[in-house]
mmCIF file of the N, C-alpha and C atoms, coordinates in Angstrom:
data_MODEL
# 
_entry.id   MODEL 
# 
loop_
_atom_site.group_PDB 
_atom_site.id 
_atom_site.type_symbol 
_atom_site.label_atom_id 
_atom_site.label_alt_id 
_atom_site.label_comp_id 
_atom_site.label_asym_id 
_atom_site.label_entity_id 
_atom_site.label_seq_id 
_atom_site.pdbx_PDB_ins_code 
_atom_site.Cartn_x 
_atom_site.Cartn_y 
_atom_site.Cartn_z 
_atom_site.occupancy 
_atom_site.B_iso_or_equiv 
_atom_site.pdbx_formal_charge 
_atom_site.auth_seq_id 
_atom_site.auth_comp_id 
_atom_site.auth_asym_id 
_atom_site.auth_atom_id 
_atom_site.pdbx_PDB_model_num 
ATOM 1   N N  . UNK A 1 1  ? -2.801  13.199  -5.569 1.00 0.00 ? 1  UNK A N  1 
ATOM 2   C CA . UNK A 1 1  ? -3.948  12.625  -4.889 1.00 0.00 ? 1  UNK A CA 1 
ATOM 3   C C  . UNK A 1 1  ? -3.621  11.960  -3.698 1.00 0.00 ? 1  UNK A C  1 
ATOM 4   N N  . UNK A 1 2  ? -4.466  12.033  -2.891 1.00 0.00 ? 2  UNK A N  1 
ATOM 5   C CA . UNK A 1 2  ? -4.109  11.138  -1.336 1.00 0.00 ? 2  UNK A CA 1 
ATOM 6   C C  . UNK A 1 2  ? -4.590  9.697   -1.584 1.00 0.00 ? 2  UNK A C  1 
ATOM 7   N N  . UNK A 1 3  ? -4.048  9.188   -0.602 1.00 0.00 ? 3  UNK A N  1 
ATOM 8   C CA . UNK A 1 3  ? -4.178  7.603   -0.433 1.00 0.00 ? 3  UNK A CA 1 
ATOM 9   C C  . UNK A 1 3  ? -5.501  7.368   -0.584 1.00 0.00 ? 3  UNK A C  1 
ATOM 10  N N  . UNK A 1 4  ? -6.315  7.731   0.505  1.00 0.00 ? 4  UNK A N  1 
ATOM 11  C CA . UNK A 1 4  ? -7.520  7.478   0.836  1.00 0.00 ? 4  UNK A CA 1 
ATOM 12  C C  . UNK A 1 4  ? -8.642  7.767   -0.012 1.00 0.00 ? 4  UNK A C  1 
ATOM 13  N N  . UNK A 1 5  ? -8.233  8.544   -1.260 1.00 0.00 ? 5  UNK A N  1 
ATOM 14  C CA . UNK A 1 5  ? -9.193  9.026   -2.494 1.00 0.00 ? 5  UNK A CA 1 
ATOM 15  C C  . UNK A 1 5  ? -9.088  7.810   -3.524 1.00 0.00 ? 5  UNK A C  1 
ATOM 16  N N  . UNK A 1 6  ? -8.077  7.234   -3.300 1.00 0.00 ? 6  UNK A N  1 
ATOM 17  C CA . UNK A 1 6  ? -7.779  5.838   -4.583 1.00 0.00 ? 6  UNK A CA 1 
ATOM 18  C C  . UNK A 1 6  ? -8.749  4.859   -3.997 1.00 0.00 ? 6  UNK A C  1 
ATOM 19  N N  . UNK A 1 7  ? -9.392  4.200   -5.366 1.00 0.00 ? 7  UNK A N  1 
ATOM 20  C CA . UNK A 1 7  ? -10.498 3.198   -5.136 1.00 0.00 ? 7  UNK A CA 1 
ATOM 21  C C  . UNK A 1 7  ? -9.656  1.978   -4.180 1.00 0.00 ? 7  UNK A C  1 
ATOM 22  N N  . UNK A 1 8  ? -10.347 1.352   -3.551 1.00 0.00 ? 8  UNK A N  1 
ATOM 23  C CA . UNK A 1 8  ? -9.959  0.089   -2.965 1.00 0.00 ? 8  UNK A CA 1 
ATOM 24  C C  . UNK A 1 8  ? -8.849  0.232   -1.723 1.00 0.00 ? 8  UNK A C  1 
ATOM 25  N N  . UNK A 1 9  ? -8.674  1.448   -1.301 1.00 0.00 ? 9  UNK A N  1 
ATOM 26  C CA . UNK A 1 9  ? -7.749  1.824   -0.411 1.00 0.00 ? 9  UNK A CA 1 
ATOM 27  C C  . UNK A 1 9  ? -8.288  2.336   0.919  1.00 0.00 ? 9  UNK A C  1 
ATOM 28  N N  . UNK A 1 10 ? -8.403  1.575   1.886  1.00 0.00 ? 10 UNK A N  1 
ATOM 29  C CA . UNK A 1 10 ? -9.304  1.730   3.133  1.00 0.00 ? 10 UNK A CA 1 
ATOM 30  C C  . UNK A 1 10 ? -7.978  2.604   4.269  1.00 0.00 ? 10 UNK A C  1 
ATOM 31  N N  . UNK A 1 11 ? -8.642  3.162   5.419  1.00 0.00 ? 11 UNK A N  1 
ATOM 32  C CA . UNK A 1 11 ? -7.689  3.457   6.265  1.00 0.00 ? 11 UNK A CA 1 
ATOM 33  C C  . UNK A 1 11 ? -6.262  2.942   6.737  1.00 0.00 ? 11 UNK A C  1 
ATOM 34  N N  . UNK A 1 12 ? -6.909  1.494   6.779  1.00 0.00 ? 12 UNK A N  1 
ATOM 35  C CA . UNK A 1 12 ? -5.557  0.608   7.385  1.00 0.00 ? 12 UNK A CA 1 
ATOM 36  C C  . UNK A 1 12 ? -4.519  0.654   6.005  1.00 0.00 ? 12 UNK A C  1 
ATOM 37  N N  . UNK A 1 13 ? -5.188  0.078   4.893  1.00 0.00 ? 13 UNK A N  1 
ATOM 38  C CA . UNK A 1 13 ? -3.981  0.150   3.983  1.00 0.00 ? 13 UNK A CA 1 
ATOM 39  C C  . UNK A 1 13 ? -3.223  1.166   3.966  1.00 0.00 ? 13 UNK A C  1 
ATOM 40  N N  . UNK A 1 14 ? -3.777  2.461   3.658  1.00 0.00 ? 14 UNK A N  1 
ATOM 41  C CA . UNK A 1 14 ? -3.010  3.880   3.563  1.00 0.00 ? 14 UNK A CA 1 
ATOM 42  C C  . UNK A 1 14 ? -2.423  4.250   4.808  1.00 0.00 ? 14 UNK A C  1 
ATOM 43  N N  . UNK A 1 15 ? -2.454  3.749   6.001  1.00 0.00 ? 15 UNK A N  1 
ATOM 44  C CA . UNK A 1 15 ? -1.667  3.888   6.987  1.00 0.00 ? 15 UNK A CA 1 
ATOM 45  C C  . UNK A 1 15 ? -0.371  2.869   6.731  1.00 0.00 ? 15 UNK A C  1 
ATOM 46  N N  . UNK A 1 16 ? -0.833  1.785   6.439  1.00 0.00 ? 16 UNK A N  1 
ATOM 47  C CA . UNK A 1 16 ? 0.309   0.481   6.263  1.00 0.00 ? 16 UNK A CA 1 
ATOM 48  C C  . UNK A 1 16 ? 1.404   1.127   4.911  1.00 0.00 ? 16 UNK A C  1 
ATOM 49  N N  . UNK A 1 17 ? 0.685   1.766   4.000  1.00 0.00 ? 17 UNK A N  1 
ATOM 50  C CA . UNK A 1 17 ? 1.513   2.187   2.796  1.00 0.00 ? 17 UNK A CA 1 
ATOM 51  C C  . UNK A 1 17 ? 2.445   3.511   3.431  1.00 0.00 ? 17 UNK A C  1 
ATOM 52  N N  . UNK A 1 18 ? 1.886   4.357   4.217  1.00 0.00 ? 18 UNK A N  1 
ATOM 53  C CA . UNK A 1 18 ? 2.505   5.309   4.574  1.00 0.00 ? 18 UNK A CA 1 
ATOM 54  C C  . UNK A 1 18 ? 3.732   4.855   5.304  1.00 0.00 ? 18 UNK A C  1 
ATOM 55  N N  . UNK A 1 19 ? 3.505   4.156   6.179  1.00 0.00 ? 19 UNK A N  1 
ATOM 56  C CA . UNK A 1 19 ? 4.357   3.393   7.129  1.00 0.00 ? 19 UNK A CA 1 
ATOM 57  C C  . UNK A 1 19 ? 5.649   2.864   6.365  1.00 0.00 ? 19 UNK A C  1 
ATOM 58  N N  . UNK A 1 20 ? 5.219   2.079   5.195  1.00 0.00 ? 20 UNK A N  1 
ATOM 59  C CA . UNK A 1 20 ? 6.376   1.938   4.191  1.00 0.00 ? 20 UNK A CA 1 
ATOM 60  C C  . UNK A 1 20 ? 6.942   2.842   3.257  1.00 0.00 ? 20 UNK A C  1 
ATOM 61  N N  . UNK A 1 21 ? 6.573   4.137   3.476  1.00 0.00 ? 21 UNK A N  1 
ATOM 62  C CA . UNK A 1 21 ? 7.168   5.281   2.861  1.00 0.00 ? 21 UNK A CA 1 
ATOM 63  C C  . UNK A 1 21 ? 6.515   5.687   1.278  1.00 0.00 ? 21 UNK A C  1 
ATOM 64  N N  . UNK A 1 22 ? 5.318   5.304   1.201  1.00 0.00 ? 22 UNK A N  1 
ATOM 65  C CA . UNK A 1 22 ? 4.624   5.464   0.231  1.00 0.00 ? 22 UNK A CA 1 
ATOM 66  C C  . UNK A 1 22 ? 3.131   6.624   0.771  1.00 0.00 ? 22 UNK A C  1 
ATOM 67  N N  . UNK A 1 23 ? 3.068   7.871   0.269  1.00 0.00 ? 23 UNK A N  1 
ATOM 68  C CA . UNK A 1 23 ? 2.313   8.798   0.870  1.00 0.00 ? 23 UNK A CA 1 
ATOM 69  C C  . UNK A 1 23 ? 1.400   9.277   -0.033 1.00 0.00 ? 23 UNK A C  1 
ATOM 70  N N  . UNK A 1 24 ? 1.347   9.196   -1.392 1.00 0.00 ? 24 UNK A N  1 
ATOM 71  C CA . UNK A 1 24 ? 0.331   9.504   -2.128 1.00 0.00 ? 24 UNK A CA 1 
ATOM 72  C C  . UNK A 1 24 ? 0.437   8.667   -3.421 1.00 0.00 ? 24 UNK A C  1 
ATOM 73  N N  . UNK A 1 25 ? -0.607  9.121   -4.236 1.00 0.00 ? 25 UNK A N  1 
ATOM 74  C CA . UNK A 1 25 ? -0.842  8.195   -5.337 1.00 0.00 ? 25 UNK A CA 1 
ATOM 75  C C  . UNK A 1 25 ? 0.082   8.133   -6.258 1.00 0.00 ? 25 UNK A C  1 
ATOM 76  N N  . UNK A 1 26 ? 0.962   9.206   -6.351 1.00 0.00 ? 26 UNK A N  1 
ATOM 77  C CA . UNK A 1 26 ? 2.246   9.301   -7.417 1.00 0.00 ? 26 UNK A CA 1 
ATOM 78  C C  . UNK A 1 26 ? 3.048   8.586   -7.113 1.00 0.00 ? 26 UNK A C  1 
ATOM 79  N N  . UNK A 1 27 ? 3.266   8.289   -5.787 1.00 0.00 ? 27 UNK A N  1 
ATOM 80  C CA . UNK A 1 27 ? 4.485   7.272   -5.053 1.00 0.00 ? 27 UNK A CA 1 
ATOM 81  C C  . UNK A 1 27 ? 4.144   5.949   -5.268 1.00 0.00 ? 27 UNK A C  1 
ATOM 82  N N  . UNK A 1 28 ? 2.810   5.764   -5.429 1.00 0.00 ? 28 UNK A N  1 
ATOM 83  C CA . UNK A 1 28 ? 2.301   4.415   -5.254 1.00 0.00 ? 28 UNK A CA 1 
ATOM 84  C C  . UNK A 1 28 ? 2.565   3.978   -6.765 1.00 0.00 ? 28 UNK A C  1 
ATOM 85  N N  . UNK A 1 29 ? 2.199   4.773   -7.759 1.00 0.00 ? 29 UNK A N  1 
ATOM 86  C CA . UNK A 1 29 ? 2.134   4.520   -9.084 1.00 0.00 ? 29 UNK A CA 1 
ATOM 87  C C  . UNK A 1 29 ? 3.602   4.297   -9.439 1.00 0.00 ? 29 UNK A C  1 
ATOM 88  N N  . UNK A 1 30 ? 4.479   5.106   -9.105 1.00 0.00 ? 30 UNK A N  1 
ATOM 89  C CA . UNK A 1 30 ? 6.275   4.875   -9.259 1.00 0.00 ? 30 UNK A CA 1 
ATOM 90  C C  . UNK A 1 30 ? 6.740   3.660   -8.764 1.00 0.00 ? 30 UNK A C  1 
ATOM 91  N N  . UNK A 1 31 ? 6.379   3.058   -7.392 1.00 0.00 ? 31 UNK A N  1 
ATOM 92  C CA . UNK A 1 31 ? 6.709   2.198   -6.556 1.00 0.00 ? 31 UNK A CA 1 
ATOM 93  C C  . UNK A 1 31 ? 6.055   0.831   -7.470 1.00 0.00 ? 31 UNK A C  1 
ATOM 94  N N  . UNK A 1 32 ? 4.775   0.658   -7.750 1.00 0.00 ? 32 UNK A N  1 
ATOM 95  C CA . UNK A 1 32 ? 3.950   -0.292  -8.252 1.00 0.00 ? 32 UNK A CA 1 
ATOM 96  C C  . UNK A 1 32 ? 3.458   -1.002  -7.171 1.00 0.00 ? 32 UNK A C  1 
ATOM 97  N N  . UNK A 1 33 ? 2.184   -1.554  -7.414 1.00 0.00 ? 33 UNK A N  1 
ATOM 98  C CA . UNK A 1 33 ? 1.432   -2.304  -6.568 1.00 0.00 ? 33 UNK A CA 1 
ATOM 99  C C  . UNK A 1 33 ? 2.212   -3.474  -6.016 1.00 0.00 ? 33 UNK A C  1 
ATOM 100 N N  . UNK A 1 34 ? 2.884   -4.520  -6.678 1.00 0.00 ? 34 UNK A N  1 
ATOM 101 C CA . UNK A 1 34 ? 3.414   -5.526  -6.435 1.00 0.00 ? 34 UNK A CA 1 
ATOM 102 C C  . UNK A 1 34 ? 4.588   -4.921  -5.160 1.00 0.00 ? 34 UNK A C  1 
ATOM 103 N N  . UNK A 1 35 ? 5.509   -4.061  -5.552 1.00 0.00 ? 35 UNK A N  1 
ATOM 104 C CA . UNK A 1 35 ? 6.497   -3.798  -4.612 1.00 0.00 ? 35 UNK A CA 1 
ATOM 105 C C  . UNK A 1 35 ? 5.894   -3.042  -3.438 1.00 0.00 ? 35 UNK A C  1 
ATOM 106 N N  . UNK A 1 36 ? 4.959   -2.271  -3.462 1.00 0.00 ? 36 UNK A N  1 
ATOM 107 C CA . UNK A 1 36 ? 4.335   -1.674  -2.314 1.00 0.00 ? 36 UNK A CA 1 
ATOM 108 C C  . UNK A 1 36 ? 3.750   -2.812  -1.525 1.00 0.00 ? 36 UNK A C  1 
ATOM 109 N N  . UNK A 1 37 ? 3.133   -3.970  -1.948 1.00 0.00 ? 37 UNK A N  1 
ATOM 110 C CA . UNK A 1 37 ? 2.627   -4.970  -1.053 1.00 0.00 ? 37 UNK A CA 1 
ATOM 111 C C  . UNK A 1 37 ? 3.853   -5.869  -0.487 1.00 0.00 ? 37 UNK A C  1 
ATOM 112 N N  . UNK A 1 38 ? 4.793   -6.050  -1.402 1.00 0.00 ? 38 UNK A N  1 
ATOM 113 C CA . UNK A 1 38 ? 6.253   -6.574  -0.832 1.00 0.00 ? 38 UNK A CA 1 
ATOM 114 C C  . UNK A 1 38 ? 6.884   -5.908  0.421  1.00 0.00 ? 38 UNK A C  1 
ATOM 115 N N  . UNK A 1 39 ? 6.393   -4.285  0.294  1.00 0.00 ? 39 UNK A N  1 
ATOM 116 C CA . UNK A 1 39 ? 7.120   -3.672  1.543  1.00 0.00 ? 39 UNK A CA 1 
ATOM 117 C C  . UNK A 1 39 ? 6.557   -3.893  2.588  1.00 0.00 ? 39 UNK A C  1 
ATOM 118 N N  . UNK A 1 40 ? 4.942   -3.768  2.679  1.00 0.00 ? 40 UNK A N  1 
ATOM 119 C CA . UNK A 1 40 ? 4.172   -4.082  3.845  1.00 0.00 ? 40 UNK A CA 1 
ATOM 120 C C  . UNK A 1 40 ? 4.204   -5.422  4.200  1.00 0.00 ? 40 UNK A C  1 
ATOM 121 N N  . UNK A 1 41 ? 4.598   -6.418  3.267  1.00 0.00 ? 41 UNK A N  1 
ATOM 122 C CA . UNK A 1 41 ? 4.549   -8.102  3.871  1.00 0.00 ? 41 UNK A CA 1 
ATOM 123 C C  . UNK A 1 41 ? 5.748   -8.329  4.716  1.00 0.00 ? 41 UNK A C  1 
ATOM 124 N N  . UNK A 1 42 ? 6.804   -7.640  4.098  1.00 0.00 ? 42 UNK A N  1 
ATOM 125 C CA . UNK A 1 42 ? 8.287   -7.903  4.617  1.00 0.00 ? 42 UNK A CA 1 
ATOM 126 C C  . UNK A 1 42 ? 8.488   -6.902  5.540  1.00 0.00 ? 42 UNK A C  1 
ATOM 127 N N  . UNK A 1 43 ? 8.057   -5.857  5.944  1.00 0.00 ? 43 UNK A N  1 
ATOM 128 C CA . UNK A 1 43 ? 8.649   -4.830  6.902  1.00 0.00 ? 43 UNK A CA 1 
ATOM 129 C C  . UNK A 1 43 ? 7.620   -4.837  7.963  1.00 0.00 ? 43 UNK A C  1 
ATOM 130 N N  . UNK A 1 44 ? 6.153   -4.992  7.696  1.00 0.00 ? 44 UNK A N  1 
ATOM 131 C CA . UNK A 1 44 ? 5.498   -4.713  8.744  1.00 0.00 ? 44 UNK A CA 1 
ATOM 132 C C  . UNK A 1 44 ? 4.196   -5.479  9.030  1.00 0.00 ? 44 UNK A C  1 
ATOM 133 N N  . UNK A 1 45 ? 3.735   -6.520  8.137  1.00 0.00 ? 45 UNK A N  1 
ATOM 134 C CA . UNK A 1 45 ? 2.772   -7.279  8.325  1.00 0.00 ? 45 UNK A CA 1 
ATOM 135 C C  . UNK A 1 45 ? 2.695   -8.523  7.414  1.00 0.00 ? 45 UNK A C  1 
ATOM 136 N N  . UNK A 1 46 ? 3.727   -9.643  7.984  1.00 0.00 ? 46 UNK A N  1 
ATOM 137 C CA . UNK A 1 46 ? 4.030   -10.836 7.391  1.00 0.00 ? 46 UNK A CA 1 
ATOM 138 C C  . UNK A 1 46 ? 2.441   -11.591 6.921  1.00 0.00 ? 46 UNK A C  1 
ATOM 139 N N  . UNK A 1 47 ? 1.478   -11.208 7.436  1.00 0.00 ? 47 UNK A N  1 
ATOM 140 C CA . UNK A 1 47 ? 0.172   -12.002 6.993  1.00 0.00 ? 47 UNK A CA 1 
ATOM 141 C C  . UNK A 1 47 ? -0.475  -11.069 6.187  1.00 0.00 ? 47 UNK A C  1 
ATOM 142 N N  . UNK A 1 48 ? 0.058   -10.280 5.292  1.00 0.00 ? 48 UNK A N  1 
ATOM 143 C CA . UNK A 1 48 ? -0.572  -9.263  4.453  1.00 0.00 ? 48 UNK A CA 1 
ATOM 144 C C  . UNK A 1 48 ? -0.911  -10.256 3.186  1.00 0.00 ? 48 UNK A C  1 
ATOM 145 N N  . UNK A 1 49 ? -2.148  -10.438 2.883  1.00 0.00 ? 49 UNK A N  1 
ATOM 146 C CA . UNK A 1 49 ? -2.642  -11.624 2.005  1.00 0.00 ? 49 UNK A CA 1 
ATOM 147 C C  . UNK A 1 49 ? -2.574  -10.735 0.733  1.00 0.00 ? 49 UNK A C  1 
ATOM 148 N N  . UNK A 1 50 ? -2.776  -12.079 -0.366 1.00 0.00 ? 50 UNK A N  1 
ATOM 149 C CA . UNK A 1 50 ? -2.489  -11.773 -1.637 1.00 0.00 ? 50 UNK A CA 1 
ATOM 150 C C  . UNK A 1 50 ? -3.831  -10.570 -2.206 1.00 0.00 ? 50 UNK A C  1 
ATOM 151 N N  . UNK A 1 51 ? -5.054  -10.870 -1.276 1.00 0.00 ? 51 UNK A N  1 
ATOM 152 C CA . UNK A 1 51 ? -6.133  -9.680  -1.441 1.00 0.00 ? 51 UNK A CA 1 
ATOM 153 C C  . UNK A 1 51 ? -5.738  -8.340  -1.307 1.00 0.00 ? 51 UNK A C  1 
ATOM 154 N N  . UNK A 1 52 ? -4.850  -8.154  -0.460 1.00 0.00 ? 52 UNK A N  1 
ATOM 155 C CA . UNK A 1 52 ? -4.110  -6.835  -0.509 1.00 0.00 ? 52 UNK A CA 1 
ATOM 156 C C  . UNK A 1 52 ? -3.472  -6.268  -1.868 1.00 0.00 ? 52 UNK A C  1 
ATOM 157 N N  . UNK A 1 53 ? -2.764  -7.000  -2.209 1.00 0.00 ? 53 UNK A N  1 
ATOM 158 C CA . UNK A 1 53 ? -2.087  -6.608  -3.730 1.00 0.00 ? 53 UNK A CA 1 
ATOM 159 C C  . UNK A 1 53 ? -3.031  -6.463  -4.565 1.00 0.00 ? 53 UNK A C  1 
ATOM 160 N N  . UNK A 1 54 ? -3.963  -7.632  -4.724 1.00 0.00 ? 54 UNK A N  1 
ATOM 161 C CA . UNK A 1 54 ? -5.409  -7.163  -5.765 1.00 0.00 ? 54 UNK A CA 1 
ATOM 162 C C  . UNK A 1 54 ? -6.062  -6.052  -5.645 1.00 0.00 ? 54 UNK A C  1 
ATOM 163 N N  . UNK A 1 55 ? -6.298  -5.453  -4.226 1.00 0.00 ? 55 UNK A N  1 
ATOM 164 C CA . UNK A 1 55 ? -6.979  -4.162  -4.275 1.00 0.00 ? 55 UNK A CA 1 
ATOM 165 C C  . UNK A 1 55 ? -6.126  -2.959  -4.508 1.00 0.00 ? 55 UNK A C  1 
# 
């Protein structure tokens, strides 16, 4: 399943996930939401807020 097909994943979040190596729903499930958020926060968007994680 594509990232954009998931609830609460918009274009910007999908772009960020892909930039940190997460390209589909299965990869996101395997990595987990917390790790995905940490990857975004530490590598491309230090301002990523907790609401991104909650989404």
